[in-house]
C-alpha positions in Angstrom: -7.5 17.7 25.6 -5.9 16.2 22.5 -6.3 12.5 22.0 -3.6 9.9 21.8 -3.3 8.2 18.5 -2.1 4.7 17.6 -1.7 3.7 14.0 -1.1 0.1 12.9 0.0 -0.8 9.4 0.5 -4.1 7.6 -0.6 -5.5 4.3 -3.8 -7.5 3.7 -7.0 -7.5 1.4 -9.5 -5.2 2.9 -12.4 -7.3 1.5 -11.2 -10.5 3.4 -10.8 -8.7 6.8 -13.6 -6.3 6.9 -16.3 -6.9 4.4 -19.7 -7.5 6.1 -20.5 -11.1 6.5 -17.1 -12.4 5.4 -16.1 -15.5 7.3 -12.7 -16.1 5.7 -10.7 -15.8 9.0 -11.5 -15.3 12.6 -10.4 -11.9 13.7 -11.4 -11.3 17.3 -9.5 -8.0 17.7 -10.8 -6.7 14.4 -14.3 -7.6 15.4 -13.7 -5.7 18.7 -12.8 -2.7 16.7 -15.7 -3.0 14.4 -18.0 -3.1 17.4 -16.6 0.0 19.0 -15.5 2.0 15.9 -16.0 2.7 12.2 -15.0 0.5 9.2 -14.5 1.9 5.7 -15.8 -0.5 3.2 -14.1 1.0 0.1 -10.6 2.1 1.2 -7.9 1.9 -1.4 -4.1 2.2 -1.6 -2.7 5.1 -3.8 -0.2 2.6 -5.2 -0.3 -1.2 -4.8 3.3 -1.6 -3.7 5.0 -0.9 -0.4 7.2 2.2 -0.7 5.1 4.2 -3.1 2.0 3.5 -1.1 3.7 4.5 2.2 5.1 7.6 0.6 1.5 8.6 -0.2 0.2 7.7 3.3 3.0 9.7 5.1 2.9 12.7 2.8 -0.8 13.0 1.9 0.2 13.3 -1.7 -0.6 11.2 -4.8 2.2 9.1 -6.2 2.7 11.3 -9.3 3.3 14.2 -6.9 5.8 12.4 -4.6 7.4 10.8 -7.7 7.8 7.6 -5.7 8.0 5.4 -8.8 9.2 2.2 -7.4 10.0 0.3 -4.2 13.2 2.2 -3.4 12.4 5.7 -4.6 10.2 7.1 -2.0 9.9 10.5 -0.2 12.8 12.7 0.2 14.2 12.1 3.7 13.7 15.7 4.6 10.0 15.7 3.6 7.6 16.7 6.4 5.4 13.9 7.4 2.2 14.0 9.5 4.2 12.6 12.4 6.8 15.4 12.1 4.1 17.9 12.3 2.4 16.3 15.3 5.8 16.2 17.1 6.4 19.9 16.3 3.0 20.5 17.9 3.7 18.8 21.2 3.0 15.2 20.6 5.4 12.6 21.9 6.1 10.3 18.9 7.3 6.8 18.5 7.7 4.4 15.6 8.3 0.6 15.6 8.6 -1.8 12.7 8.4 -1.4 9.0 8.3 2.2 7.6 9.6 2.1 4.0 8.3 5.5 3.0 11.7 7.0 2.0 13.1 3.7 0.5 12.4 0.0 0.7 15.0 -2.5 1.7 15.0 -4.2 -1.7 17.6 -6.1 -3.8 19.4 -4.7 -6.9 17.3 -7.1 -8.9 14.1 -5.1 -7.7 15.6 -1.9 -9.0 16.8 -3.1 -12.3 13.5 -4.9 -13.0 11.6 -1.6 -12.4 14.0 0.4 -14.6 13.9 -2.0 -17.5 10.2 -2.9 -17.5 9.9 -1.3 -21.0 12.5 -3.5 -22.6 11.3 -6.2 -25.1 12.3 -9.3 -23.1 10.6 -11.7 -20.8 10.0 -10.4 -17.2 11.5 -12.4 -14.4 9.8 -15.6 -13.4 8.5 -15.5 -9.9 8.4 -18.5 -7.7 5.2 -20.5 -7.3 3.4 -19.3 -4.1 3.8 -21.7 -1.3 2.8 -22.0 2.3 5.3 -23.2 4.8 3.5 -24.6 7.9 5.7 -24.5 11.1 5.0 -25.6 14.6 1.6 -26.8 16.0 -1.6 -25.1 17.3 0.3 -23.9 20.3 2.9 -22.1 18.3 2.0 -18.5 18.3 5.0 -16.5 17.3 5.6 -17.3 13.7 6.8 -14.0 12.3 9.4 -13.2 15.0 10.3 -9.7 13.8 6.7 -8.7 13.9 6.4 -10.1 17.4 9.6 -8.3 18.6 8.2 -5.0 17.2 4.8 -5.6 18.8 6.6 -6.3 22.2 8.4 -3.0 21.8 5.2 -1.2 21.3 3.4 -2.9 24.2 6.4 -2.1 26.5 6.4 1.5 25.3 2.8 1.8 26.2 3.1 0.2 29.5 6.3 1.8 30.6 6.4 5.3 28.9 3.1 6.3 27.4 1.3 5.7 30.7 3.5 8.3 32.4 3.3 11.0 29.7 1.8 14.4 30.5 1.6 15.1 26.7 -0.5 13.3 24.0 1.3 10.6 22.0 1.2 9.1 18.6 2.5 5.6 18.2 3.1 3.9 14.9 3.4 0.1 14.6 4.3 -1.3 11.1 4.1 -5.1 10.7 5.4 -7.2 7.8 2.8 -10.0 8.0 1.6 -11.4 5.6 4.5 -10.6 3.2 6.0 -13.7 1.7 9.8 -14.4 2.0 12.3 -15.7 -0.4 11.9 -19.5 -1.2 15.0 -21.1 0.4 15.6 -23.5 -2.6 15.7 -20.6 -5.1 18.2 -18.2 -3.4 18.0 -14.5 -2.5 17.7 -13.1 -6.0 14.7 -15.3 -7.0 12.0 -13.5 -5.2 9.6 -13.8 -2.3 6.9 -16.4 -2.7 6.7 -18.4 0.5 4.2 -17.6 3.1 5.1 -18.7 6.6 2.3 -19.5 8.9 1.3 -22.1 11.6 -1.9 -24.1 12.3 -2.4 -21.7 15.3 -2.7 -18.7 12.9 -4.9 -20.5 10.4 -7.4 -20.8 13.3 -7.1 -17.5 15.0 -5.6 -14.3 13.7 -4.9 -11.0 15.4 -4.6 -11.4 19.2 -4.6 -7.6 19.7 -1.7 -7.3 22.0 -1.5 -3.6 21.5 -5.2 -3.0 22.2 -4.9 -5.1 25.3 -2.0 -3.0 26.5 -4.0 0.2 26.0 -6.9 -1.3 27.9 -4.7 -2.6 30.7 -3.2 0.9 31.2 -6.5 2.7 31.1 -5.3 4.5 27.9 -7.8 2.8 25.4 -10.7 5.1 26.3 -8.7 8.2 25.4 -6.8 6.8 22.4 -7.9 6.8 18.7 -6.7 3.5 17.1 -6.3 3.3 13.3 -5.7 0.0 11.6 -4.9 -0.1 7.9 -2.5 -1.5 5.3 -0.3 -0.3 2.5 -1.8 -2.6 -0.1 -3.6 -5.9 -0.4 -2.5 -9.4 -1.3 -3.9 -11.3 -4.2 -4.7 -14.9 -3.4 -4.7 -16.4 -6.9 -7.6 -14.3 -8.1 -7.0 -13.8 -11.8 -4.2 -16.4 -11.5 -2.2 -13.8 -9.5 -0.6 -13.5 -6.1 1.3 -10.7 -4.4 0.3 -7.1 -5.2 1.2 -4.6 -8.0 -2.2 -4.9 -9.5 -5.4 -2.7 -9.6 -7.7 -5.7 -9.0 -9.5 -5.5 -5.7 -7.4 -8.2 -3.9 -4.3 -5.9 -4.4 -5.7 -2.3 -4.4 -8.5 -2.6 -1.8 -7.2 -2.2 1.8 -8.7 -2.4 5.3 -9.3 0.8 7.2 -10.8 0.7 10.6 -10.8 3.4 13.3 -12.0 3.4 16.8 -11.7 5.8 19.9 -13.3 8.9 21.6 -15.6 10.7 19.3 -15.6 7.9 16.6 -19.1 6.6 15.9 -19.5 2.9 16.9 -20.8 0.1 14.7 -20.5 2.3 11.6 -19.9 1.1 8.1 -18.9 3.8 5.6 -19.4 2.9 1.9 -17.8 6.1 0.5 -14.5 5.6 -1.4 -11.4 6.8 0.5 -7.7 6.2 0.2 -4.5 6.4 2.1 -3.7 10.0 1.3 -6.6 10.8 3.6 -4.5 9.5 6.6 -2.2 12.7 6.7 -5.1 15.3 7.0 -6.9 12.9 9.3 -4.0 12.7 11.8 -3.7 16.4 11.7 -7.4 16.9 12.3 -7.3 14.6 15.3 -4.4 16.8 16.7 -6.2 20.1 15.7 -3.2 21.1 13.5 -4.0 23.1 10.4 -3.3 21.0 7.3 -1.1 22.2 4.4 -3.2 23.4 1.4 -1.6 21.2 -1.2 -2.6 17.8 0.2 -4.3 15.2 -2.1 -6.3 13.7 0.7 -9.2 14.9 3.0 -9.7 14.4 6.7 -11.9 11.3 7.5 -13.0 12.8 10.9 -16.4 14.1 9.5 -17.2 10.6 8.3 -15.8 9.0 11.5 -18.1 11.2 13.6 -21.1 10.2 11.5 -22.2 13.8 11.2 -21.5 14.6 7.5 -22.9 12.5 4.8 -21.1 14.5 2.2 -17.7 14.1 4.0 -17.0 17.8 4.2 -13.7 18.6 5.9 -11.5 21.6 6.6 -9.8 21.0 3.2 -13.1 21.2 1.4 -15.7 18.7 0.1 -14.5 15.3 -0.4 -14.5 14.1 -4.1 -16.5 11.1 -5.2 -13.4 9.3 -6.5 -10.1 7.8 -5.5 -7.0 7.5 -7.5 -4.4 4.7 -7.6 -1.3 4.4 -9.8 1.5 2.0 -10.3 4.8 2.5 -12.0 7.1 -0.3 -10.7 8.3 -3.8 -11.8 6.3 -6.8 -13.1 4.2 -4.7 -15.5 5.4 -3.2 -18.8 3.3 0.0 -18.5 2.4 2.6 -15.9 -1.1 1.8 -14.6 -3.8 4.2 -13.4 -7.1 3.4 -11.6 -10.0 5.6 -10.9 -12.8 4.3 -8.6 -16.0 6.3 -8.4 -19.4 4.9 -7.5 -19.8 1.5 -8.9 -17.2 2.0 -11.6 -13.6 1.1 -11.6 -11.7 2.4 -14.6 -8.2 1.2 -15.3 -6.0 2.6 -18.0 -2.3 2.1 -19.1 0.6 4.1 -20.3 -0.5 6.8 -22.7 -4.1 5.6 -22.8 -3.8 4.4 -26.4 -1.2 1.7 -26.7 -3.0 -0.7 -24.3 -6.8 -1.0 -24.1 -8.5 0.2 -20.9 -10.6 -1.8 -18.5 -13.9 -1.0 -17.0 -15.6 -3.0 -14.2 -19.1 -2.5 -12.6 -18.2 -3.6 -9.1 -21.9 -3.6 -8.1 -22.7 -6.4 -10.6 -19.2 -7.9 -11.0 -17.3 -7.6 -7.7 -14.8 -10.3 -8.8 -13.9 -8.2 -11.9 -14.4 -11.0 -14.3 -15.8 -9.0 -17.3 -14.2 -6.0 -18.8 -17.1 -3.9 -20.2 -15.1 -1.0 -21.6 -16.1 -1.9 -25.2 -19.8 -2.1 -24.1 -19.9 1.3 -22.5 -17.7 3.7 -24.6 -19.5 6.8 -23.2 -18.7 5.8 -19.6 -15.2 5.1 -20.5 -14.7 8.5 -22.2 -16.3 10.3 -19.2 -14.1 8.5 -16.7 -11.0 9.0 -18.8 -11.8 12.8 -18.9 -12.2 12.8 -15.2 -8.9 10.9 -14.7 -7.1 13.4 -17.0 -8.4 16.3 -15.0 -6.8 14.8 -11.9 -3.5 13.7 -13.5 -2.0 14.1 -17.0 -1.3 10.5 -17.0 0.3 10.2 -20.5 2.8 12.8 -19.5 3.5 11.1 -16.2 4.1 7.8 -17.9 6.6 9.4 -20.2 8.4 11.0 -17.3 8.7 7.6 -15.5 10.1 6.1 -18.6 12.8 8.7 -18.9 13.6 8.4 -15.3 14.0 4.6 -15.6 16.4 5.1 -18.5 18.5 7.6 -16.6 18.7 5.4 -13.5 19.7 2.4 -15.5 22.4 4.2 -17.3 23.9 5.5 -14.0 23.8 2.0 -12.6 25.3 0.4 -15.8 28.1 2.9 -15.9 29.0 2.3 -12.2 29.7 -1.4 -13.1 32.2 -0.8 -15.8 33.4 -4.0 -17.2 31.5 -6.1 -14.7 28.2 -5.1 -16.2 27.5 -8.2 -18.3 28.4 -10.6 -15.4 26.2 -8.7 -12.9 23.1 -8.3 -15.0 23.2 -11.9 -16.1 23.0 -13.0 -12.5 19.9 -11.0 -11.5 16.6 -12.8 -11.2 15.6 -12.7 -14.8 13.4 -15.2 -16.6 15.4 -18.6 -16.9 15.9 -18.0 -20.7 18.3 -15.2 -20.0 21.1 -17.7 -19.5 20.5 -19.3 -22.8 20.9 -16.2 -24.9 22.5 -13.4 -22.7 23.7 -11.3 -25.6 20.2 -11.3 -27.1 18.8 -9.6 -23.9 21.7 -7.3 -23.5 21.1 -6.1 -27.1 17.4 -5.6 -26.3 18.5 -3.3 -23.4 20.8 -1.4 -25.7 18.0 -1.0 -28.3 15.7 0.4 -25.6 18.4 2.9 -24.3 18.9 4.2 -27.9 15.2 4.8 -28.5 13.8 8.4 -28.1 10.4 9.3 -26.8 
């Protein structure tokens, strides 16, 4: 009999939630899953931003293959996801909450920022991160939208899933802990306020969905997967939010429990979100397409294959992450293998690379690229064998110019007024023509 599958997705730093011995927050439901399942200690996003990451997770393909360059350019709406295939093979499918794998619901400012990141002017000024405490220790439902989606998932389990004669796959995507726009700054300024309550500071993750599965008797025959699209920096390296290859942003939680899954297992091997696609198909016993970037996690989850061999072949010893969106001036690529994390930018020459030994420097405080040039050379050669990253960077630059020109032409005479009122750095209003000229100069430059 095919197992039911429930997948939960949100955003959080995998080190804070799952790393052994971490006492940052109390996570009773996560501890329950750790006790009865497997935790991956080194799971990574394939792009540390919502839409590109989810495009990789739902397609099983690296970002340079999906060409999901920013938060509104994701998968083609007709792309066949793992859920599409499972539905085609007899699964009853249901989705609740945030999806964002074809396009994110983001403002014009987000789009223009991503397109113009190569322009020689100041990037926008994000609001200072803030925490907005609301209610008291009895106030549970802080993120109302998340709770409504959770309620929908619970109701679906109790009223529909329990009566199904076919296996099901349920997806629940939560927004927590995304910040929301600071009220004093207006919609275009950005999201920098984190809403919480004293209740949630003491106790996180009630596990409503797991409880519903247990109450209906479905838990013992359902595989539950808990993961995130990216992490959230908490002022490490003086940064918050995501869009970075530092561990707080790129390292994600990944926890699996259910029938056939080894209990109390911690897997140190590096894995990434492109592995979700072949894993879901493996659970459903559906042959996986040959072109996938990921590999099924099931051999590791069963605890029977130290080398991680799967139907798609032997699992590589590395994972890849890339970022092409706003807030940075160059495309960024990260290769994690063994104790090494190698980060390079753009064409590999114009910006110096970074190398971290995570076994000795888990906080990534010391860039040792200059100290170990041979290691850097070997890792760069390995990265280039996976992706021709200078070529990809160039392709993204040309894409950005094309999209900006289309947008600019659509505005006609309103262009100057519209672009001046996006959420640029505060200096834009002082010398608007200077910055418009910088854009014109960028548009006129050839490769």
